[in-house]
C-alpha positions as CSV (number, residue, x, y, z in Angstrom):
1,M,68.1,-20.8,-35.3
2,P,65.1,-18.7,-36.3
3,A,64.7,-20.7,-39.6
4,L,63.9,-23.8,-37.5
5,D,61.3,-21.9,-35.6
6,G,59.9,-20.9,-39.0
7,L,59.9,-24.5,-40.1
8,R,57.9,-25.4,-37.0
9,G,55.4,-22.7,-38.1
10,V,55.1,-24.3,-41.5
11,A,54.6,-27.7,-40.0
12,V,51.8,-26.7,-37.6
13,A,50.2,-24.5,-40.3
14,G,50.0,-27.6,-42.6
15,V,48.3,-29.6,-39.9
16,L,45.8,-26.9,-39.2
17,L,45.0,-26.5,-42.9
18,F,44.5,-30.3,-43.2
19,H,42.1,-30.4,-40.3
20,G,40.3,-27.4,-41.7
21,G,39.8,-29.3,-45.0
22,H,42.0,-27.0,-47.0
23,L,45.2,-29.0,-47.6
24,A,44.9,-32.6,-48.6
25,G,48.4,-33.7,-47.4
26,G,48.8,-31.2,-44.5
27,Y,48.8,-34.2,-42.1
28,L,52.5,-34.6,-43.2
29,G,53.3,-31.6,-41.1
30,V,53.4,-34.1,-38.2
31,D,56.2,-35.9,-40.0
32,L,58.1,-32.7,-40.4
33,F,57.8,-32.3,-36.6
34,F,59.1,-35.8,-36.1
35,V,62.3,-35.1,-38.2
36,L,62.8,-31.8,-36.4
37,S,62.5,-33.4,-33.0
38,G,64.9,-36.2,-33.9
39,F,67.4,-33.5,-35.1
40,L,67.1,-31.2,-32.1
41,I,67.0,-33.8,-29.4
42,T,70.0,-35.7,-30.7
43,T,71.9,-32.4,-31.1
44,L,71.2,-31.6,-27.5
45,L,72.4,-35.0,-26.4
46,L,75.6,-34.8,-28.5
47,V,76.4,-31.4,-27.2
48,E,75.8,-32.4,-23.6
49,A,77.9,-35.5,-24.0
50,H,80.8,-33.4,-25.5
51,D,80.6,-30.7,-22.9
52,R,80.1,-32.9,-19.8
53,A,81.5,-36.3,-21.0
54,G,78.2,-37.8,-20.0
55,I,74.4,-37.4,-20.0
56,G,72.4,-36.4,-17.0
57,L,69.2,-38.4,-17.7
58,G,67.3,-37.0,-14.8
59,G,68.0,-33.4,-15.9
60,F,67.1,-34.3,-19.5
61,W,63.8,-35.8,-18.6
62,A,63.0,-32.9,-16.2
63,R,63.6,-30.4,-18.9
64,R,61.3,-32.3,-21.3
65,A,58.7,-32.4,-18.5
66,R,58.9,-28.7,-18.0
67,R,58.5,-28.1,-21.7
68,L,55.6,-30.5,-22.4
69,L,53.5,-31.2,-19.3
70,P,52.1,-27.7,-18.4
71,A,50.5,-27.1,-21.8
72,L,49.2,-30.6,-22.0
73,G,47.6,-30.2,-18.5
74,G,45.9,-27.0,-19.6
75,V,44.5,-28.8,-22.7
76,L,43.2,-31.7,-20.6
77,V,41.4,-29.2,-18.3
78,G,39.9,-27.6,-21.4
79,V,38.7,-31.0,-22.6
80,G,37.1,-31.7,-19.3
81,L,35.1,-28.4,-19.7
82,Y,34.2,-29.5,-23.2
83,C,32.8,-32.7,-21.8
84,L,30.7,-30.9,-19.2
85,V,29.3,-28.3,-21.5
86,F,29.3,-29.5,-25.1
87,A,29.9,-33.2,-25.5
88,D,27.1,-35.7,-26.3
89,A,26.7,-38.6,-24.0
90,S,27.8,-41.0,-26.7
91,E,31.2,-39.2,-26.8
92,L,32.1,-39.4,-23.1
93,A,33.3,-42.9,-22.6
94,R,35.7,-42.7,-25.5
95,I,37.0,-39.3,-24.4
96,R,37.6,-40.7,-20.9
97,G,39.8,-43.4,-22.4
98,D,41.5,-40.8,-24.6
99,V,42.3,-38.7,-21.6
100,L,43.9,-41.6,-19.7
101,A,45.9,-42.7,-22.7
102,T,47.1,-39.1,-23.3
103,I,48.2,-38.7,-19.7
104,A,50.2,-42.0,-19.9
105,Y,51.5,-41.0,-23.4
106,V,50.3,-44.2,-25.0
107,A,47.5,-42.7,-27.1
108,N,49.0,-44.1,-30.3
109,W,49.0,-47.7,-29.1
110,R,45.5,-47.3,-27.8
111,D,44.5,-46.3,-31.3
112,V,46.4,-49.3,-32.7
113,F,44.7,-51.8,-30.5
114,A,41.3,-50.2,-31.1
115,S,42.0,-50.2,-34.9
116,Q,41.2,-46.5,-34.8
117,D,41.0,-45.0,-38.3
118,Y,42.8,-41.6,-38.3
119,W,41.2,-40.9,-41.7
120,A,37.8,-41.2,-40.2
121,L,38.4,-38.5,-37.6
122,F,35.8,-36.2,-39.2
123,R,33.2,-38.9,-38.8
124,A,33.1,-39.2,-35.0
125,P,35.9,-36.8,-33.7
126,S,37.4,-36.8,-30.3
127,P,39.0,-33.6,-29.0
128,L,42.2,-35.7,-28.2
129,E,42.4,-37.4,-31.6
130,H,45.7,-35.7,-32.3
131,T,47.6,-36.8,-29.2
132,W,48.8,-40.0,-30.8
133,S,51.8,-38.0,-32.3
134,L,52.7,-36.6,-28.9
135,A,52.8,-40.2,-27.5
136,I,55.3,-41.2,-30.2
137,E,57.6,-38.3,-29.5
138,E,57.4,-38.8,-25.7
139,Q,58.3,-42.5,-26.2
140,F,61.3,-41.3,-28.3
141,Y,62.3,-38.9,-25.5
142,L,62.2,-41.8,-23.1
143,V,64.0,-44.5,-25.1
144,W,66.5,-42.6,-27.3
145,P,68.5,-41.1,-24.4
146,L,68.9,-44.6,-22.9
147,V,70.2,-45.9,-26.2
148,F,72.5,-42.8,-26.4
149,V,73.9,-43.5,-22.9
150,G,74.6,-47.1,-23.9
151,L,76.4,-46.0,-27.1
152,L,78.4,-43.4,-25.1
153,A,79.5,-45.9,-22.6
154,W,80.7,-48.3,-25.3
155,W,82.1,-46.0,-28.0
156,K,83.1,-42.9,-26.0
157,R,84.8,-40.5,-28.4
158,N,83.3,-42.3,-31.4
159,T,79.8,-41.9,-30.0
160,P,78.6,-39.5,-32.9
161,K,79.6,-42.2,-35.4
162,A,77.8,-44.9,-33.4
163,V,74.7,-42.6,-33.2
164,L,74.8,-42.1,-36.9
165,V,75.0,-45.8,-37.7
166,T,72.4,-46.7,-35.1
167,A,69.9,-44.1,-36.3
168,L,70.3,-45.1,-39.9
169,L,69.9,-48.8,-39.1
170,G,66.9,-47.9,-37.0
171,A,65.3,-45.9,-39.8
172,V,65.9,-48.7,-42.3
173,T,64.3,-51.2,-39.8
174,S,61.3,-48.9,-39.2
175,T,60.7,-48.5,-42.9
176,A,60.9,-52.2,-43.5
177,L,58.4,-52.8,-40.7
178,M,56.0,-50.4,-42.4
179,F,56.3,-52.2,-45.7
180,T,55.9,-55.6,-43.9
181,L,53.0,-54.7,-41.6
182,Y,51.0,-52.4,-43.9
183,D,47.5,-53.7,-44.5
184,A,45.5,-51.6,-47.0
185,A,42.2,-52.7,-45.3
186,D,43.4,-51.3,-41.9
187,P,46.5,-49.1,-42.0
188,S,46.1,-48.1,-38.4
189,R,48.9,-50.4,-37.2
190,V,51.5,-48.8,-39.3
191,Y,50.1,-45.3,-39.1
192,Y,50.1,-45.1,-35.3
193,G,52.9,-47.6,-34.4
194,T,56.0,-46.0,-32.8
195,D,58.1,-48.6,-34.5
196,T,56.8,-48.0,-38.0
197,R,56.7,-44.2,-37.6
198,A,60.2,-43.8,-36.1
199,T,61.9,-43.4,-39.5
200,G,61.5,-39.6,-39.6
201,I,62.7,-39.1,-36.0
202,L,65.7,-41.3,-36.6
203,L,66.7,-39.7,-39.8
204,G,66.6,-36.4,-38.0
205,G,68.9,-37.9,-35.4
206,A,71.2,-39.1,-38.1
207,L,71.5,-35.6,-39.6
208,A,72.5,-34.3,-36.1
209,A,75.2,-36.9,-35.8
210,A,76.5,-36.3,-39.3
211,L,76.8,-32.5,-38.6
212,V,78.8,-33.3,-35.5
213,I,81.1,-35.7,-37.3
214,W,81.8,-33.7,-40.5
215,G,80.4,-30.3,-39.7
216,P,78.4,-28.1,-42.1
217,V,79.6,-28.0,-45.7
218,R,82.2,-25.3,-46.3
219,S,83.0,-24.9,-49.9
220,R,80.9,-22.5,-52.1
221,A,80.0,-25.3,-54.5
222,A,78.9,-27.6,-51.7
223,R,76.9,-24.8,-50.1
224,I,75.1,-24.2,-53.4
225,A,74.5,-27.9,-53.8
226,L,73.0,-28.1,-50.2
227,E,70.7,-25.1,-51.0
228,I,69.6,-26.8,-54.2
229,A,68.9,-30.0,-52.3
230,G,66.9,-28.1,-49.7
231,L,64.9,-26.4,-52.5
232,A,64.2,-29.8,-54.1
233,G,63.1,-31.0,-50.7
234,I,60.7,-28.1,-50.4
235,A,59.3,-28.8,-53.9
236,L,58.8,-32.5,-53.1
237,L,57.1,-31.7,-49.8
238,A,54.9,-29.1,-51.5
239,V,53.7,-31.8,-54.0
240,A,53.1,-34.4,-51.2
241,W,51.3,-31.9,-49.0
242,T,48.9,-30.9,-51.8
243,R,48.4,-34.3,-53.6
244,L,49.3,-37.2,-51.4
245,G,46.1,-38.5,-49.8
246,G,46.2,-40.2,-46.5
247,Q,44.9,-43.6,-47.8
248,S,47.1,-43.8,-50.8
249,D,49.3,-46.9,-50.9
250,R,52.1,-44.7,-52.0
251,L,52.2,-43.1,-48.6
252,Y,53.0,-46.4,-46.9
253,R,55.1,-47.8,-49.7
254,G,57.9,-45.3,-49.5
255,G,55.9,-42.0,-49.2
256,F,56.7,-41.4,-45.5
257,V,60.4,-42.1,-45.9
258,V,60.8,-39.9,-49.0
259,C,59.1,-37.1,-47.2
260,A,61.4,-37.6,-44.2
261,I,64.5,-37.5,-46.5
262,A,63.1,-34.3,-48.1
263,A,62.7,-32.8,-44.6
264,V,66.3,-33.7,-43.7
265,A,67.5,-31.8,-46.8
266,V,65.4,-28.7,-45.8
267,I,66.6,-28.8,-42.2
268,A,70.3,-29.2,-43.3
269,A,70.0,-26.1,-45.5
270,A,68.0,-24.1,-43.0
271,S,70.4,-24.7,-40.2
272,H,73.6,-24.0,-42.1
273,P,75.7,-21.2,-40.4
274,R,75.9,-19.3,-43.7
275,R,72.3,-18.3,-44.2
276,G,70.8,-18.9,-47.7
277,I,67.5,-18.3,-49.3
278,I,65.8,-21.1,-47.4
279,A,66.9,-19.9,-44.0
280,A,66.1,-16.3,-44.9
281,S,62.6,-17.2,-46.1
282,L,61.9,-19.4,-43.0
283,S,63.1,-16.7,-40.7
284,W,60.1,-14.5,-41.6
285,R,59.1,-13.1,-38.2
286,P,55.4,-14.0,-38.2
287,L,56.3,-17.6,-39.2
288,C,58.9,-17.8,-36.4
289,L,56.4,-16.5,-33.8
290,L,54.0,-19.2,-34.9
291,G,56.8,-21.8,-34.6
292,I,57.7,-20.6,-31.2
293,I,54.2,-21.4,-29.9
294,S,53.6,-24.3,-32.3
295,Y,53.4,-26.9,-29.5
296,G,50.5,-25.1,-27.9
297,V,48.9,-24.4,-31.2
298,Y,49.0,-28.0,-32.1
299,L,47.7,-29.1,-28.7
300,W,44.7,-26.6,-28.7
301,H,43.7,-26.5,-32.4
302,W,41.8,-29.8,-32.6
303,P,39.7,-29.3,-29.4
304,V,38.9,-25.8,-30.6
305,D,37.9,-27.1,-34.0
306,I,35.6,-29.7,-32.4
307,T,34.1,-27.1,-30.1
308,L,33.7,-24.3,-32.7
309,S,32.2,-26.6,-35.3
310,A,30.1,-25.6,-38.3
311,D,26.9,-26.8,-36.6
312,R,27.6,-24.7,-33.5
313,T,28.8,-21.5,-35.2
314,G,26.7,-21.6,-38.4
315,I,29.6,-20.8,-40.6
316,T,31.7,-22.9,-42.9
317,G,34.8,-22.8,-45.2
318,W,37.5,-20.3,-44.8
319,P,35.6,-18.0,-42.4
320,L,35.2,-20.9,-40.0
321,F,38.9,-21.8,-40.4
322,F,40.0,-18.3,-39.6
323,L,37.7,-18.1,-36.6
324,Q,39.1,-21.4,-35.3
325,F,42.7,-20.3,-36.0
326,A,42.2,-17.0,-34.2
327,V,40.8,-18.6,-31.1
328,T,43.5,-21.3,-31.1
329,L,46.2,-18.6,-31.5
330,A,44.8,-16.6,-28.6
331,I,44.6,-19.6,-26.2
332,A,48.0,-20.9,-27.3
333,T,49.6,-17.5,-26.8
334,A,48.1,-17.2,-23.3
335,S,49.2,-20.7,-22.4
336,F,52.8,-19.9,-23.6
337,V,53.1,-16.6,-21.7
338,L,51.2,-17.4,-18.5
339,L,51.8,-21.1,-18.0
340,E,54.5,-22.7,-20.2
341,Q,57.3,-20.1,-20.0
342,P,57.2,-19.4,-16.3
343,I,57.4,-23.1,-15.5
344,R,60.1,-23.7,-18.1
345,R,62.2,-20.9,-16.6
346,G,62.1,-22.4,-13.1
347,A,58.9,-21.3,-11.5
348,L,58.9,-24.6,-9.6
349,S,61.9,-26.2,-7.9
350,A,62.8,-29.9,-8.4
351,R,61.2,-30.7,-5.1
352,Q,58.0,-28.9,-6.0
353,W,57.9,-30.7,-9.3
354,S,58.2,-34.0,-7.5
355,I,55.0,-33.1,-5.6
356,V,53.1,-31.2,-8.2
357,T,53.4,-33.8,-11.0
358,P,51.7,-36.8,-9.4
359,V,49.1,-34.5,-7.8
360,A,48.3,-32.8,-11.1
361,A,48.1,-36.3,-12.8
362,A,45.7,-37.5,-10.1
363,V,43.5,-34.3,-10.4
364,L,43.4,-34.7,-14.2
365,V,42.4,-38.4,-13.9
366,A,39.7,-37.4,-11.5
367,L,38.5,-34.6,-13.8
368,A,38.4,-37.1,-16.7
369,V,36.2,-39.5,-14.6
370,V,33.9,-36.8,-13.3
371,S,33.4,-34.9,-16.6
372,T,32.7,-38.1,-18.6
373,T,30.3,-39.8,-16.2
374,G,27.2,-40.9,-18.0
375,G,28.9,-41.9,-21.2
376,S,27.9,-45.0,-23.1
377,S,30.4,-47.9,-22.8
378,S,29.8,-48.8,-26.4
379,A,32.1,-46.0,-27.5
380,A,34.8,-46.7,-25.0
381,S,36.9,-48.8,-27.4
382,G,37.6,-45.6,-29.3
383,G,38.2,-47.2,-32.6
384,N,35.3,-47.6,-35.1
385,A,32.6,-45.7,-33.3
386,P,30.0,-46.2,-36.0
387,A,30.7,-50.0,-36.0
388,A,30.5,-50.1,-32.2
389,E,27.0,-48.5,-32.3
390,S,25.7,-50.6,-35.2
391,R,24.3,-53.6,-33.3
392,R,21.8,-51.7,-31.1
393,P,18.1,-52.6,-31.0
394,T,16.3,-51.4,-34.1
395,S,12.8,-50.3,-35.1
396,E,10.3,-52.4,-37.0
397,L,11.7,-50.8,-40.2
398,G,15.2,-51.8,-39.1
399,R,14.2,-55.4,-38.7
400,R,12.5,-55.3,-42.2
401,V,15.6,-53.9,-43.8
402,G,18.2,-55.9,-41.9
403,P,21.8,-54.9,-41.3
404,V,23.0,-52.1,-43.6
405,L,26.5,-51.1,-44.6
406,L,26.9,-47.5,-45.7
407,V,29.7,-46.6,-48.1
408,G,30.6,-43.4,-49.9
409,D,32.4,-40.1,-49.1
410,S,31.9,-37.3,-46.6
411,V,28.3,-36.7,-47.8
412,A,27.6,-40.3,-46.8
413,V,29.3,-39.6,-43.4
414,S,26.8,-36.7,-42.9
415,M,23.9,-39.2,-43.6
416,T,25.0,-41.6,-40.9
417,D,23.2,-40.3,-37.8
418,G,20.0,-39.6,-39.7
419,L,19.8,-43.2,-41.0
420,R,20.5,-44.6,-37.5
421,N,17.9,-42.3,-36.1
422,A,15.4,-43.8,-38.6
423,G,15.9,-47.1,-36.8
424,L,18.4,-48.8,-39.1
425,D,20.9,-51.4,-37.9
426,L,23.7,-49.5,-39.8
427,T,27.5,-49.8,-39.9
428,S,29.3,-46.9,-41.6
429,S,32.4,-47.6,-43.8
430,A,32.1,-44.2,-45.5
431,F,35.3,-42.1,-45.8
432,P,35.7,-38.4,-46.5
433,G,37.3,-37.5,-49.9
434,C,37.2,-41.1,-51.2
435,K,36.4,-41.5,-54.9
436,I,35.5,-44.6,-56.9
437,V,36.9,-43.5,-60.3
438,K,40.5,-44.6,-60.8
439,G,43.0,-42.1,-62.0
440,T,44.2,-38.5,-61.6
441,I,41.6,-35.9,-61.1
442,R,42.0,-32.3,-62.2
443,I,40.6,-29.7,-59.8
444,T,41.9,-26.7,-61.7
445,E,44.8,-26.1,-64.1
446,G,47.9,-27.0,-62.1
447,D,46.0,-28.7,-59.3
448,E,45.9,-32.4,-59.9
449,R,45.4,-35.2,-57.4
450,D,45.9,-38.9,-57.9
451,D,45.3,-40.2,-54.4
452,D,43.1,-43.2,-55.2
453,C,41.3,-44.7,-52.3
454,P,41.7,-48.5,-51.6
455,W,37.9,-48.8,-51.5
456,A,37.8,-52.2,-53.1
457,V,39.9,-53.7,-50.2
458,N,38.2,-51.7,-47.5
459,W,34.7,-52.6,-48.7
460,A,35.6,-56.3,-49.1
461,Q,36.8,-56.3,-45.5
462,A,33.7,-54.5,-44.2
463,L,31.5,-57.0,-46.0
464,R,33.3,-59.8,-44.3
465,D,33.2,-58.2,-40.9
466,H,29.5,-57.1,-40.9
467,D,27.7,-59.4,-43.4
468,P,25.1,-56.8,-44.3
469,D,21.8,-57.6,-46.0
470,V,21.8,-54.2,-47.8
471,V,24.6,-51.9,-48.9
472,L,23.9,-48.2,-49.4
473,L,26.3,-46.4,-51.7
474,E,26.2,-42.6,-51.8
475,S,27.5,-41.7,-55.2
476,A,30.6,-39.6,-54.7
477,A,30.6,-36.1,-56.3
478,F,34.4,-36.6,-56.7
479,E,33.5,-38.7,-59.8
480,L,32.6,-35.5,-61.6
481,W,36.1,-33.9,-62.0
482,D,38.1,-34.3,-65.2
483,V,39.9,-37.6,-64.9
484,K,43.0,-39.0,-66.5
485,P,42.8,-42.9,-66.2
486,P,45.9,-44.8,-65.1
487,G,48.4,-45.3,-67.9
488,S,46.7,-42.7,-70.1
489,S,47.8,-39.2,-71.0
490,D,44.3,-38.0,-72.0
491,W,41.9,-36.1,-69.8
492,L,38.3,-37.4,-69.8
493,V,35.6,-34.8,-69.3
494,P,32.2,-35.7,-67.7
495,G,29.5,-35.8,-70.3
496,T,31.7,-37.3,-73.0
497,P,31.3,-40.9,-74.1
498,E,34.9,-41.7,-73.2
499,W,34.3,-40.5,-69.6
500,A,31.0,-42.4,-69.4
501,D,32.7,-45.6,-70.4
502,H,35.5,-45.1,-67.8
503,W,33.2,-44.3,-65.0
504,R,30.7,-47.1,-65.9
505,A,33.6,-49.6,-65.8
506,N,34.7,-48.4,-62.4
507,M,31.2,-48.4,-61.0
508,Q,30.6,-51.9,-62.3
509,Q,33.6,-53.0,-60.3
510,A,32.1,-51.3,-57.3
511,V,28.7,-53.1,-57.9
512,D,30.5,-56.4,-58.2
513,T,32.4,-55.9,-55.0
514,L,29.5,-54.7,-52.9
515,T,27.2,-57.5,-54.0
516,S,29.8,-60.2,-53.8
517,T,28.5,-61.6,-50.5
518,G,24.9,-61.6,-51.5
519,A,24.0,-58.2,-50.2
520,Y,21.5,-56.1,-52.1
521,L,22.9,-52.7,-53.3
522,V,21.1,-49.4,-53.1
523,V,22.8,-46.5,-54.9
524,A,21.8,-42.9,-54.0
525,N,22.4,-40.8,-57.1
526,I,24.4,-37.5,-57.1
527,A,22.5,-34.5,-55.6
528,C,22.9,-31.0,-56.8
529,S,25.2,-28.8,-54.6
530,D,25.6,-25.1,-54.0
531,P,29.2,-23.8,-54.2
532,P,30.4,-22.5,-50.8
533,E,31.6,-18.9,-50.6
534,G,35.0,-18.6,-52.2
535,T,34.6,-21.4,-54.8
536,T,36.3,-20.4,-58.0
537,D,34.6,-20.5,-61.4
538,A,37.0,-23.2,-62.5
539,I,36.1,-25.5,-59.6
540,A,32.4,-24.7,-60.1
541,R,32.6,-25.8,-63.8
542,R,34.7,-28.9,-63.1
543,S,32.7,-30.4,-60.2
544,A,29.4,-31.5,-58.8
545,F,28.5,-27.8,-58.7
546,N,28.0,-28.0,-62.4
547,P,24.4,-29.2,-63.1
548,A,25.4,-30.6,-66.5
549,R,28.0,-32.9,-64.9
550,V,25.5,-34.0,-62.3
551,E,23.1,-34.9,-65.0
552,A,25.7,-36.8,-67.0
553,G,26.8,-38.7,-63.8
554,N,23.2,-39.7,-63.0
555,D,22.6,-40.8,-66.6
556,V,25.4,-43.3,-66.2
557,L,24.0,-44.5,-62.9
558,E,20.5,-45.1,-64.5
559,E,22.1,-47.2,-67.2
560,L,24.1,-49.2,-64.6
561,A,21.0,-49.8,-62.5
562,A,19.2,-51.1,-65.5
563,E,22.1,-53.5,-66.4
564,N,22.2,-54.8,-62.8
565,A,18.5,-54.8,-61.9
566,D,18.7,-58.2,-60.2
567,R,21.0,-57.0,-57.5
568,M,20.8,-53.2,-57.2
569,K,18.5,-50.3,-57.5
570,L,18.9,-46.5,-57.8
571,V,17.1,-44.0,-55.5
572,D,16.7,-40.4,-56.6
573,L,18.5,-38.4,-53.9
574,H,18.9,-35.6,-56.5
575,G,15.2,-35.4,-57.0
576,Y,14.5,-35.3,-53.3
577,L,17.1,-32.7,-52.3
578,C,16.8,-30.7,-55.6
579,P,13.1,-30.4,-56.6
580,G,12.9,-28.7,-60.0
581,G,16.5,-29.6,-60.6
582,R,17.9,-26.7,-58.5
583,Y,19.4,-26.3,-55.0
584,H,17.2,-25.4,-52.1
585,S,18.6,-24.4,-48.7
586,A,15.4,-25.2,-47.0
587,L,13.1,-28.2,-47.5
588,H,10.2,-29.7,-45.7
589,G,10.5,-27.3,-42.8
590,V,14.2,-27.9,-42.3
591,D,16.5,-24.8,-42.8
592,P,19.3,-25.2,-43.6
593,V,19.3,-28.8,-44.9
594,R,23.1,-28.6,-45.7
595,T,25.9,-26.9,-43.8
596,D,28.0,-25.8,-46.8
597,G,25.9,-26.5,-49.8
598,V,27.1,-30.1,-49.9
599,H,27.0,-31.9,-46.5
600,L,23.9,-32.5,-44.4
601,T,23.2,-30.7,-41.2
602,P,22.0,-32.9,-38.3
603,A,18.4,-31.9,-39.1
604,G,19.0,-32.4,-42.8
605,S,20.5,-35.9,-42.0
606,D,17.3,-36.8,-40.1
607,L,15.2,-35.6,-43.0
608,V,17.1,-37.6,-45.6
609,G,17.2,-40.6,-43.2
610,R,13.4,-40.7,-42.8
611,W,13.0,-40.5,-46.6
612,L,15.7,-42.9,-47.5
613,A,15.4,-45.7,-44.9
614,P,12.1,-47.2,-46.2
615,Q,13.6,-47.5,-49.7
616,L,16.3,-49.9,-48.4
617,V,14.0,-52.9,-48.0
618,R,15.2,-55.6,-50.4
619,P,12.8,-56.3,-53.3
620,D,12.7,-60.0,-52.4
621,R,11.8,-59.2,-48.8
622,A,9.2,-56.6,-49.9
623,R,7.6,-59.2,-52.3
624,Q,7.5,-61.7,-49.4
625,E,5.8,-59.2,-47.1
626,A,3.3,-58.3,-49.8
627,R,2.4,-62.0,-50.6
628,P,-1.1,-63.0,-49.5
629,Q,-1.1,-65.3,-46.5
630,T,-2.7,-68.7,-47.0
631,G,-3.4,-71.7,-44.9
632,S,-5.8,-72.8,-42.2
633,T,-6.8,-70.3,-39.5
634,S,-9.0,-72.8,-37.6
C-alpha cells in the first residue's frame, strides 16, 4: 500500500518540522505513527491467524527484532561517538541512563519516573530524547500478540470480533486514564505512559479488526462517504498540527483521542482497494520513499539536530533545518541499504541472531559506559536538568541574591547558563513558546494559535518546590501579537488602549502568582529583535520585530512596575541589548550576541548574565547591606 508509506512520510516530516521549530503541532506525527502501527501489526496478526490457524510468537518477535534492532544499534553507536567528541561533561551521566533505558525499551517509563518534561527538550536536550515513543511501540509489540493469542484460543473463529471489542475497550480505558491522571503542573505521567498513550495504537488495531470483519465499504455512496471522512480527518489533523500546542489542556482533555480518530479515518480511506484522491496524493513517490526509510529518519534526526546545532554550524532557521534534514536523510538511507535491509532479508540465521543479539547489547552497554565516563551524577536523573543543577555552591553574589526561579519563554531558556555562570543559585522553569497573555494570537491572516500555556499552575508548583527568594521573569515577545481574548470576537492590537488593558490584567495576575510566596519579582523588559532570514513582512509588523510594539509593551511594564513597586522592579534589558533603540549583532566584544536575532548565544548569555545577576538583589537585602554597622568593637 504505497499510500501508507506516504502517510509514514507525512508523520516523520511533521516530527522533523516540529523539532526544527517550524510546525507547532508536528509532535502529533508520533501519534499518527502509533495509529499506523496498531493497524498494521494487528492486520499481520489477523492474517497469520487466518492462514495458519495460530500465531507463531517466536517468529513474530524475530521479525520485529530484524526490523527494529539493527538501525537502533547504529544510532547508539553514533550517540557514543557524539559523547566522545561533542558532549559536555554535564550531559554524559544523563545520556548513559538514556542509552541503557533505550536498549531495554523502557525510555518512556524512565522519563515518567524522572518527571522528564518533553516540552523542555530544547532546554537541555539529550540525543536520545525521542526514544520514548519507540519504547511504547515495542511494549505494544510484546504485549499485544500475547493478548491476541489468548483471544484466539478462547474465541477461535470469532477472534476478529473479540479483537475489535478488546481494542475499543482498551482505547476507552486508556483515554479515561489520561483524563484521570492528567496533572497540568506535570503532564509527563500521561504524556509518556504506555497506558495513557495506548489509545491511538488500539484504535488502529480496532480498524484492522473491523476491516477483517466487514471488509472495505463497497457501494459508491459509502466509498464517497469514506473519502469525505478521510478528507475531514486530514483537515482536522492539519489544524491540530499547526495550532495545538504541546502544553494545551485541550491536548490531554480529548485532543489526543480526536487526533487518533481522525488518523483512523485517513488510514481507512488511504488503504481502500479502490484508490481515491487521498490514496493518490499520499502515493506521491518522494513521500513514499521518505516513508519507507521513516524509521531510520526518525531515529537519526534528533541526534543529528543536537550535533549540528546553531551554535556549532553558525546558521539558523530554514537553512539549518535543510542541512540537518539532508544529513539525516543521507545517514538513514545508508542505514536502510547497508544495514537494515540485508539483515531483514535474512543476512543472519536464527542461530546467529541468538548469538549476535546479546553480544551486541553487551557491546552497546560497554560503549555507553566508556563514552560517558566523567559525567556529573547530578544530571543522571534525566528529568529536570536545570533543577538538578540548581543547588550547587554559589558565589558571594549568589549568596547575596539567594535562590532564584527563572520563568519566561525560549529567550529565558537561552539566559539560563549565563545566569548560572554568574554564580546564581538558579532553577529554570522557563518554557519555549509559552505566552502570558490569554487568548488566540494572530501570526498572519489565516494563521491563528490559541494554545495557552498553563503557566499559572506551573509557576505555582515551581514556587512550592523551590521556595525562591527572587523570581526573574523575562517578558515574552509572544505578548506582542494581535490577540483575541477568550470569549471575545475582537482582535486587540498592541499599542491600543484595549490591548494595554488586557495585557496589564494578565501581567498583574502573573505578578500576583509569582510573589504569592513572598518572593521578590524582577521583570526584564522586552528587548528589540532582528527578523531572521525568511521572516515575512506580516510577521515583522505583528511581532516583537516591530519597534513600535516593543515600545508599547515596555510602556505597560513600566506602569505595572510603578503600581507594584513594593514587590517587583523592572530591569531594562531592551536598553542593554539595544543601545540607541536599535538591534546590534555585536556588543561589548561579543559577536554575535544572539544566534537568530532573538535568542542568546552562549557568549551572549554570559554577557547578559554578568549584567543582570547583580540587579537581582532584593531591595530589602540591599538596604540591610548598606546600613551602617553599630555597636561595640572593643
